[in-house]
PyMOL CGO cylinders between C-alpha atoms (Angstrom):
from pymol import cmd
from pymol.cgo import CYLINDER

trace = [
    CYLINDER, 9.10, -3.27, 14.10, 6.10, -2.82, 11.82, 0.3, 1, 1, 1, 1, 1, 1,
    CYLINDER, 6.10, -2.82, 11.82, 2.58, -3.85, 12.83, 0.3, 1, 1, 1, 1, 1, 1,
    CYLINDER, 2.58, -3.85, 12.83, -0.24, -4.61, 10.41, 0.3, 1, 1, 1, 1, 1, 1,
    CYLINDER, -0.24, -4.61, 10.41, -3.85, -3.68, 11.12, 0.3, 1, 1, 1, 1, 1, 1,
    CYLINDER, -3.85, -3.68, 11.12, -6.56, -5.26, 8.97, 0.3, 1, 1, 1, 1, 1, 1,
    CYLINDER, -6.56, -5.26, 8.97, -10.19, -4.07, 9.00, 0.3, 1, 1, 1, 1, 1, 1,
    CYLINDER, -10.19, -4.07, 9.00, -13.21, -4.54, 6.75, 0.3, 1, 1, 1, 1, 1, 1,
    CYLINDER, -13.21, -4.54, 6.75, -15.54, -1.71, 5.78, 0.3, 1, 1, 1, 1, 1, 1,
    CYLINDER, -15.54, -1.71, 5.78, -19.03, -1.83, 4.26, 0.3, 1, 1, 1, 1, 1, 1,
    CYLINDER, -19.03, -1.83, 4.26, -18.16, 0.76, 1.59, 0.3, 1, 1, 1, 1, 1, 1,
    CYLINDER, -18.16, 0.76, 1.59, -15.12, 2.27, -0.07, 0.3, 1, 1, 1, 1, 1, 1,
    CYLINDER, -15.12, 2.27, -0.07, -16.24, 5.69, 1.16, 0.3, 1, 1, 1, 1, 1, 1,
    CYLINDER, -16.24, 5.69, 1.16, -16.16, 4.48, 4.78, 0.3, 1, 1, 1, 1, 1, 1,
    CYLINDER, -16.16, 4.48, 4.78, -12.69, 2.98, 4.26, 0.3, 1, 1, 1, 1, 1, 1,
    CYLINDER, -12.69, 2.98, 4.26, -11.49, 6.24, 2.72, 0.3, 1, 1, 1, 1, 1, 1,
    CYLINDER, -11.49, 6.24, 2.72, -12.77, 8.18, 5.76, 0.3, 1, 1, 1, 1, 1, 1,
    CYLINDER, -12.77, 8.18, 5.76, -10.73, 5.88, 7.98, 0.3, 1, 1, 1, 1, 1, 1,
    CYLINDER, -10.73, 5.88, 7.98, -7.68, 6.32, 5.76, 0.3, 1, 1, 1, 1, 1, 1,
    CYLINDER, -7.68, 6.32, 5.76, -8.10, 10.10, 5.81, 0.3, 1, 1, 1, 1, 1, 1,
    CYLINDER, -8.10, 10.10, 5.81, -8.38, 10.12, 9.61, 0.3, 1, 1, 1, 1, 1, 1,
    CYLINDER, -8.38, 10.12, 9.61, -5.14, 8.14, 9.85, 0.3, 1, 1, 1, 1, 1, 1,
    CYLINDER, -5.14, 8.14, 9.85, -3.42, 10.56, 7.46, 0.3, 1, 1, 1, 1, 1, 1,
    CYLINDER, -3.42, 10.56, 7.46, -4.63, 13.52, 9.52, 0.3, 1, 1, 1, 1, 1, 1,
    CYLINDER, -4.63, 13.52, 9.52, -3.06, 11.89, 12.60, 0.3, 1, 1, 1, 1, 1, 1,
    CYLINDER, -3.06, 11.89, 12.60, 0.21, 11.27, 10.76, 0.3, 1, 1, 1, 1, 1, 1,
    CYLINDER, 0.21, 11.27, 10.76, -0.34, 7.50, 10.58, 0.3, 1, 1, 1, 1, 1, 1,
    CYLINDER, -0.34, 7.50, 10.58, -1.60, 7.09, 7.02, 0.3, 1, 1, 1, 1, 1, 1,
    CYLINDER, -1.60, 7.09, 7.02, 1.59, 6.68, 5.02, 0.3, 1, 1, 1, 1, 1, 1,
    CYLINDER, 1.59, 6.68, 5.02, 1.10, 2.95, 4.47, 0.3, 1, 1, 1, 1, 1, 1,
    CYLINDER, 1.10, 2.95, 4.47, -2.60, 2.34, 3.89, 0.3, 1, 1, 1, 1, 1, 1,
    CYLINDER, -2.60, 2.34, 3.89, -4.03, 0.11, 1.20, 0.3, 1, 1, 1, 1, 1, 1,
    CYLINDER, -4.03, 0.11, 1.20, -7.74, -0.35, 0.48, 0.3, 1, 1, 1, 1, 1, 1,
    CYLINDER, -7.74, -0.35, 0.48, -8.62, -3.51, -1.41, 0.3, 1, 1, 1, 1, 1, 1,
    CYLINDER, -8.62, -3.51, -1.41, -11.78, -4.91, -2.89, 0.3, 1, 1, 1, 1, 1, 1,
    CYLINDER, -11.78, -4.91, -2.89, -12.28, -8.03, -4.99, 0.3, 1, 1, 1, 1, 1, 1,
    CYLINDER, -12.28, -8.03, -4.99, -11.44, -6.13, -8.18, 0.3, 1, 1, 1, 1, 1, 1,
    CYLINDER, -11.44, -6.13, -8.18, -8.97, -3.30, -7.52, 0.3, 1, 1, 1, 1, 1, 1,
    CYLINDER, -8.97, -3.30, -7.52, -6.47, -1.76, -5.15, 0.3, 1, 1, 1, 1, 1, 1,
    CYLINDER, -6.47, -1.76, -5.15, -5.53, 1.85, -4.43, 0.3, 1, 1, 1, 1, 1, 1,
    CYLINDER, -5.53, 1.85, -4.43, -1.91, 1.09, -5.32, 0.3, 1, 1, 1, 1, 1, 1,
    CYLINDER, -1.91, 1.09, -5.32, -1.84, -1.60, -7.96, 0.3, 1, 1, 1, 1, 1, 1,
    CYLINDER, -1.84, -1.60, -7.96, -4.97, -1.23, -10.09, 0.3, 1, 1, 1, 1, 1, 1,
    CYLINDER, -4.97, -1.23, -10.09, -6.76, -4.25, -11.51, 0.3, 1, 1, 1, 1, 1, 1,
    CYLINDER, -6.76, -4.25, -11.51, -6.41, -7.63, -9.81, 0.3, 1, 1, 1, 1, 1, 1,
    CYLINDER, -6.41, -7.63, -9.81, -7.71, -11.02, -10.55, 0.3, 1, 1, 1, 1, 1, 1,
    CYLINDER, -7.71, -11.02, -10.55, -9.57, -12.19, -7.45, 0.3, 1, 1, 1, 1, 1, 1,
    CYLINDER, -9.57, -12.19, -7.45, -7.32, -15.26, -7.23, 0.3, 1, 1, 1, 1, 1, 1,
    CYLINDER, -7.32, -15.26, -7.23, -4.18, -13.10, -7.14, 0.3, 1, 1, 1, 1, 1, 1,
    CYLINDER, -4.18, -13.10, -7.14, -5.72, -10.99, -4.39, 0.3, 1, 1, 1, 1, 1, 1,
    CYLINDER, -5.72, -10.99, -4.39, -6.59, -14.05, -2.31, 0.3, 1, 1, 1, 1, 1, 1,
    CYLINDER, -6.59, -14.05, -2.31, -3.01, -15.31, -2.70, 0.3, 1, 1, 1, 1, 1, 1,
    CYLINDER, -3.01, -15.31, -2.70, -1.75, -11.99, -1.35, 0.3, 1, 1, 1, 1, 1, 1,
    CYLINDER, -1.75, -11.99, -1.35, -4.16, -12.20, 1.58, 0.3, 1, 1, 1, 1, 1, 1,
    CYLINDER, -4.16, -12.20, 1.58, -3.12, -15.75, 2.40, 0.3, 1, 1, 1, 1, 1, 1,
    CYLINDER, -3.12, -15.75, 2.40, 0.50, -14.58, 2.65, 0.3, 1, 1, 1, 1, 1, 1,
    CYLINDER, 0.50, -14.58, 2.65, -0.52, -11.59, 4.80, 0.3, 1, 1, 1, 1, 1, 1,
    CYLINDER, -0.52, -11.59, 4.80, -2.77, -13.42, 7.24, 0.3, 1, 1, 1, 1, 1, 1,
    CYLINDER, -2.77, -13.42, 7.24, -1.17, -16.79, 7.72, 0.3, 1, 1, 1, 1, 1, 1,
    CYLINDER, -1.17, -16.79, 7.72, -4.03, -17.98, 9.99, 0.3, 1, 1, 1, 1, 1, 1,
    CYLINDER, -4.03, -17.98, 9.99, -6.56, -19.82, 7.77, 0.3, 1, 1, 1, 1, 1, 1,
    CYLINDER, -6.56, -19.82, 7.77, -9.61, -18.78, 9.81, 0.3, 1, 1, 1, 1, 1, 1,
    CYLINDER, -9.61, -18.78, 9.81, -8.63, -15.11, 9.63, 0.3, 1, 1, 1, 1, 1, 1,
    CYLINDER, -8.63, -15.11, 9.63, -7.79, -15.32, 5.93, 0.3, 1, 1, 1, 1, 1, 1,
    CYLINDER, -7.79, -15.32, 5.93, -11.08, -16.99, 5.04, 0.3, 1, 1, 1, 1, 1, 1,
    CYLINDER, -11.08, -16.99, 5.04, -13.10, -14.41, 6.98, 0.3, 1, 1, 1, 1, 1, 1,
    CYLINDER, -13.10, -14.41, 6.98, -11.56, -11.50, 5.11, 0.3, 1, 1, 1, 1, 1, 1,
    CYLINDER, -11.56, -11.50, 5.11, -11.85, -13.25, 1.74, 0.3, 1, 1, 1, 1, 1, 1,
    CYLINDER, -11.85, -13.25, 1.74, -15.55, -13.86, 2.44, 0.3, 1, 1, 1, 1, 1, 1,
    CYLINDER, -15.55, -13.86, 2.44, -15.94, -10.17, 3.29, 0.3, 1, 1, 1, 1, 1, 1,
    CYLINDER, -15.94, -10.17, 3.29, -14.37, -9.25, -0.03, 0.3, 1, 1, 1, 1, 1, 1,
    CYLINDER, -14.37, -9.25, -0.03, -16.59, -11.72, -1.87, 0.3, 1, 1, 1, 1, 1, 1,
    CYLINDER, -16.59, -11.72, -1.87, -19.58, -10.00, -0.27, 0.3, 1, 1, 1, 1, 1, 1,
    CYLINDER, -19.58, -10.00, -0.27, -18.49, -6.64, -1.66, 0.3, 1, 1, 1, 1, 1, 1,
    CYLINDER, -18.49, -6.64, -1.66, -16.78, -5.19, 1.41, 0.3, 1, 1, 1, 1, 1, 1,
    CYLINDER, -16.78, -5.19, 1.41, -13.48, -3.32, 1.42, 0.3, 1, 1, 1, 1, 1, 1,
    CYLINDER, -13.48, -3.32, 1.42, -10.34, -4.42, 3.24, 0.3, 1, 1, 1, 1, 1, 1,
    CYLINDER, -10.34, -4.42, 3.24, -8.04, -1.79, 4.68, 0.3, 1, 1, 1, 1, 1, 1,
    CYLINDER, -8.04, -1.79, 4.68, -4.48, -2.86, 5.42, 0.3, 1, 1, 1, 1, 1, 1,
    CYLINDER, -4.48, -2.86, 5.42, -2.50, -0.40, 7.53, 0.3, 1, 1, 1, 1, 1, 1,
    CYLINDER, -2.50, -0.40, 7.53, 1.18, -0.71, 8.39, 0.3, 1, 1, 1, 1, 1, 1,
    CYLINDER, 1.18, -0.71, 8.39, 2.30, 1.31, 11.40, 0.3, 1, 1, 1, 1, 1, 1,
    CYLINDER, 2.30, 1.31, 11.40, 5.16, 1.34, 13.86, 0.3, 1, 1, 1, 1, 1, 1,
    CYLINDER, 5.16, 1.34, 13.86, 5.08, -1.00, 16.83, 0.3, 1, 1, 1, 1, 1, 1,
    CYLINDER, 5.08, -1.00, 16.83, 3.99, 1.72, 19.26, 0.3, 1, 1, 1, 1, 1, 1,
    CYLINDER, 3.99, 1.72, 19.26, 1.39, 3.24, 16.91, 0.3, 1, 1, 1, 1, 1, 1,
    CYLINDER, 1.39, 3.24, 16.91, -0.86, 0.19, 16.56, 0.3, 1, 1, 1, 1, 1, 1,
    CYLINDER, -0.86, 0.19, 16.56, -3.21, 1.03, 19.44, 0.3, 1, 1, 1, 1, 1, 1,
    CYLINDER, -3.21, 1.03, 19.44, -3.56, 4.67, 18.41, 0.3, 1, 1, 1, 1, 1, 1,
    CYLINDER, -3.56, 4.67, 18.41, -4.30, 3.73, 14.79, 0.3, 1, 1, 1, 1, 1, 1,
    CYLINDER, -4.30, 3.73, 14.79, -6.95, 1.20, 15.89, 0.3, 1, 1, 1, 1, 1, 1,
    CYLINDER, -6.95, 1.20, 15.89, -8.56, 3.82, 18.16, 0.3, 1, 1, 1, 1, 1, 1,
    CYLINDER, -8.56, 3.82, 18.16, -8.70, 6.30, 15.27, 0.3, 1, 1, 1, 1, 1, 1,
    CYLINDER, -8.70, 6.30, 15.27, -10.32, 3.74, 12.96, 0.3, 1, 1, 1, 1, 1, 1,
    CYLINDER, -10.32, 3.74, 12.96, -12.87, 2.73, 15.62, 0.3, 1, 1, 1, 1, 1, 1,
    CYLINDER, -12.87, 2.73, 15.62, -13.75, 6.38, 16.29, 0.3, 1, 1, 1, 1, 1, 1,
    CYLINDER, -13.75, 6.38, 16.29, -14.28, 7.25, 12.62, 0.3, 1, 1, 1, 1, 1, 1,
    CYLINDER, -14.28, 7.25, 12.62, -17.92, 6.89, 11.61, 0.3, 1, 1, 1, 1, 1, 1,
    CYLINDER, -17.92, 6.89, 11.61, -18.94, 4.70, 10.01, 0.3, 1, 1, 1, 1, 1, 1,
    CYLINDER, -18.94, 4.70, 10.01, -16.34, 2.46, 11.57, 0.3, 1, 1, 1, 1, 1, 1,
    CYLINDER, -16.34, 2.46, 11.57, -15.07, -0.94, 10.52, 0.3, 1, 1, 1, 1, 1, 1,
    CYLINDER, -15.07, -0.94, 10.52, -17.34, -3.96, 10.33, 0.3, 1, 1, 1, 1, 1, 1,
    CYLINDER, -17.34, -3.96, 10.33, -17.67, -5.92, 13.58, 0.3, 1, 1, 1, 1, 1, 1,
    CYLINDER, -17.67, -5.92, 13.58, -16.16, -9.21, 12.39, 0.3, 1, 1, 1, 1, 1, 1,
    CYLINDER, -16.16, -9.21, 12.39, -17.75, -11.35, 15.10, 0.3, 1, 1, 1, 1, 1, 1,
    CYLINDER, -17.75, -11.35, 15.10, -21.19, -10.02, 14.20, 0.3, 1, 1, 1, 1, 1, 1,
    CYLINDER, -21.19, -10.02, 14.20, -20.54, -10.35, 10.46, 0.3, 1, 1, 1, 1, 1, 1,
    CYLINDER, -20.54, -10.35, 10.46, -19.31, -13.94, 10.83, 0.3, 1, 1, 1, 1, 1, 1,
    CYLINDER, -19.31, -13.94, 10.83, -22.40, -14.80, 12.87, 0.3, 1, 1, 1, 1, 1, 1,
    CYLINDER, -22.40, -14.80, 12.87, -24.64, -13.36, 10.13, 0.3, 1, 1, 1, 1, 1, 1,
    CYLINDER, -24.64, -13.36, 10.13, -22.69, -15.13, 7.40, 0.3, 1, 1, 1, 1, 1, 1,
    CYLINDER, -22.69, -15.13, 7.40, -22.90, -18.45, 9.24, 0.3, 1, 1, 1, 1, 1, 1,
    CYLINDER, -22.90, -18.45, 9.24, -26.68, -17.98, 9.62, 0.3, 1, 1, 1, 1, 1, 1,
    CYLINDER, -26.68, -17.98, 9.62, -26.82, -17.47, 5.84, 0.3, 1, 1, 1, 1, 1, 1,
    CYLINDER, -26.82, -17.47, 5.84, -24.99, -20.75, 5.26, 0.3, 1, 1, 1, 1, 1, 1,
    CYLINDER, -24.99, -20.75, 5.26, -21.34, -19.69, 4.95, 0.3, 1, 1, 1, 1, 1, 1,
    CYLINDER, -21.34, -19.69, 4.95, -18.82, -22.14, 6.34, 0.3, 1, 1, 1, 1, 1, 1,
    CYLINDER, -18.82, -22.14, 6.34, -15.10, -21.53, 6.39, 0.3, 1, 1, 1, 1, 1, 1,
    CYLINDER, -15.10, -21.53, 6.39, -13.05, -24.42, 5.06, 0.3, 1, 1, 1, 1, 1, 1,
    CYLINDER, -13.05, -24.42, 5.06, -10.50, -24.27, 7.92, 0.3, 1, 1, 1, 1, 1, 1,
    CYLINDER, -10.50, -24.27, 7.92, -10.69, -26.86, 10.66, 0.3, 1, 1, 1, 1, 1, 1,
    CYLINDER, -10.69, -26.86, 10.66, -12.91, -25.62, 13.45, 0.3, 1, 1, 1, 1, 1, 1,
    CYLINDER, -12.91, -25.62, 13.45, -14.74, -23.11, 11.23, 0.3, 1, 1, 1, 1, 1, 1,
    CYLINDER, -14.74, -23.11, 11.23, -14.05, -19.40, 11.06, 0.3, 1, 1, 1, 1, 1, 1,
]
cmd.load_cgo(trace, "trace")
């Protein structure tokens, strides 16, 4: 069974460091880095097409809206597909790579303080 890990990074360079660390560990065969304009694998996107893809990937509206807001703010989304028993190891590698992924709870708190509100019931 395949597991999907999703993390936001401040910069493309930080996301690429995470991707490279996964590759070095033999876990980077299925890594995609997205921003609101382009993708490593598919080139130019319209933002609406990207958000449609994310909605299909996430399913949960609050999770989807958080990542879309991150992309709107210029961050980079890394999507990693790994085997069922590799998920924890991949997450540990990403967390240990500096600079690591954005702390979503902290980012959401900041975004809420700046006036962002997710459209999903109950907020993001």
